[in-house]
N, C-alpha and C positions, 0 to 999 in steps of 0.2 A: 266286589271296595275296593279289589287292586287294579280293575281299570278306571278311577273316579281318582285315588291316589296320584296319577302323575298327572293328571293336569288341573289337582292344585297345587301341586309341588311347583308344577311351570307358572302358574298364577304368583304362586306367594315366591315363587324367583324375578318373576318380572314386574312385580309391586318391588322388589330390592331396590334392582338398579335405577327403577325409575325414582325412587325415591332418592337414590345419591346423588339422580343426573340432578334435581330440583332442590336438593335439602345437602347432599356431601359436601365434603371435602372435595375441589374442582368442579364442583356444580356449574352450572352456568350463571347468576347471578354474582358468584363469587370471581373465574372470569373472567364475566362482564366489569365487575370493579378492579380487576388486579389491572387489564387493561386503559380503562381509564385512569390510574395511577401509572401504569408505566408510559403512556403517552404524553402524562403532567412532567413525568421522568424526564422523556427524552426534549420535551419544549424547552424545562428547565436548561440541560446539559445544553443543547445548542447555543442556547441565550448566553452562559457562560460561558462556551468558546468564542463564541463571536469577542466577549471584554478579554479573553486570555488573549487572542490576538489583537486585538485594537491594543495592549496593554502592551504586548511583544512588539510591537510597530511604535507606539512612543518611547518605548527602551533603545529601539535598533538607533533612532533618529537620537536619542540623546548620547549613547555613545558615539555616534559619528560625526558630530559636530556641537558649535556653541547657538546657531540657528532656531533652534527648538527651545532651548533656555532662553534664547531673548527673546523670543516670541511669546511663550509661558510667564515669560515675568514681563512683560510689558502688556501682553492680555488681563493676569491673573492679577499681577502687582500693580502694576499701573507705573511703571517702568518709564522714563523721559532720559535720553541722555543728554549732555552740554548741552547747550546752545539750541535743542530746539524745542516747538511750541507743542504744545497738546489740545491739539481738538478732536472734542466728540460731536461725533453728527449722527443723530438719527436715532438712539437708544430709546 
């Protein structure tokens, strides 16, 4: 009886660990899902970082001079200086 008990216990432990590998917390499907979420978050962070850099550059430009303000006013608001003729080409 004792000689059969050890293999049964070892097989039960193997089955338990195998079940944890496929079904438990930290299982292969769970880790794959978390890796996909991590990759998506890294991509979102990269996009947000690029947006932040662009906005920081724009803030620096606005702080340094009025040329950027004039350019934005011309492009977004259609500003025209006195005695200037507005001509729009190919849009």
